[in-house]
C-alpha positions as CSV (number, residue, x, y, z in Angstrom):
1,M,30.2,-5.1,-1.1
2,A,26.5,-5.4,-0.2
3,D,24.6,-2.3,0.8
4,P,23.4,-2.9,4.3
5,S,21.2,0.2,4.4
6,G,18.5,-1.4,2.2
7,S,18.5,1.7,-0.1
8,H,18.5,-0.6,-3.1
9,L,15.4,-2.4,-2.0
10,R,11.8,-1.4,-2.9
11,A,8.5,-2.3,-1.1
12,V,5.0,-2.5,-2.5
13,I,2.2,-2.4,0.0
14,L,-0.8,-4.4,-1.3
15,A,-4.1,-2.7,-0.7
16,G,-6.1,-3.9,-3.7
17,G,-8.8,-6.0,-2.0
18,A,-12.5,-5.1,-2.1
19,G,-13.0,-5.3,1.6
20,R,-16.0,-7.6,1.3
21,R,-15.5,-9.0,4.8
22,L,-15.7,-5.4,6.2
23,G,-18.7,-4.4,4.3
24,G,-16.7,-2.6,1.6
25,V,-14.7,-0.5,4.0
26,D,-11.1,0.4,2.8
27,K,-8.9,-1.5,5.1
28,A,-5.9,0.7,4.3
29,L,-7.8,3.7,5.8
30,L,-9.1,2.0,8.9
31,I,-7.8,3.7,12.1
32,L,-5.7,1.8,14.7
33,H,-4.2,3.7,17.6
34,G,-5.0,7.1,16.0
35,R,-3.3,6.3,12.7
36,T,-4.5,4.5,9.5
37,M,-3.4,1.0,8.8
38,L,-1.6,2.4,5.7
39,D,0.3,4.8,7.9
40,H,1.5,1.8,10.1
41,A,2.5,-0.1,7.1
42,I,4.5,2.7,5.5
43,A,6.2,3.4,8.9
44,T,7.1,-0.3,9.3
45,V,8.9,-0.5,5.8
46,S,10.1,2.9,5.0
47,G,13.2,2.7,7.3
48,Q,14.2,-0.6,5.7
49,V,13.9,0.2,2.0
50,G,14.8,2.9,-0.5
51,A,11.3,3.5,-1.9
52,V,7.7,2.5,-1.0
53,A,4.7,2.3,-3.4
54,L,1.1,1.2,-2.9
55,S,-0.8,-1.2,-5.1
56,A,-4.4,-0.2,-4.6
57,A,-7.9,-0.6,-6.0
58,G,-10.2,2.3,-6.9
59,D,-9.5,6.0,-7.1
60,A,-5.8,6.7,-6.3
61,A,-6.4,10.2,-5.3
62,R,-7.7,9.0,-1.9
63,F,-4.1,8.0,-1.1
64,A,-2.4,11.2,-2.2
65,R,-1.9,12.4,1.4
66,F,0.5,9.5,2.0
67,G,3.1,10.9,-0.4
68,I,3.9,7.5,-2.1
69,P,3.3,6.4,-5.7
70,V,0.1,4.6,-6.2
71,L,0.1,1.7,-8.7
72,E,-3.6,1.3,-9.7
73,D,-5.1,-2.1,-10.4
74,G,-5.8,-1.4,-14.0
75,R,-6.8,-4.5,-16.0
76,H,-6.5,-6.7,-12.9
77,R,-9.3,-4.7,-11.1
78,G,-11.5,-6.8,-8.9
79,K,-9.2,-9.9,-8.9
80,G,-7.5,-9.1,-5.5
81,P,-4.2,-7.5,-4.5
82,L,-1.9,-10.4,-5.7
83,A,-3.4,-10.2,-9.3
84,G,-2.2,-6.5,-9.4
85,V,1.4,-7.6,-8.8
């Protein structure tokens, strides 16, 4: 029987872009209604999946406070978030 809880599913939030249209500002850390965009994304998916990770460009340490694994761009750095997938 299928697991309706979604605990077998995984989500990866893509945050690997350079933010060129925002002058280099990190979109994931922009504040909307008192919370970062990343906080909103995590809250949206976390109740629907068993685990959440972040695919991000740059220094992963800046995302440590969110408590989810960060998958760094590595060899795909600078090619956009989909290249990191």
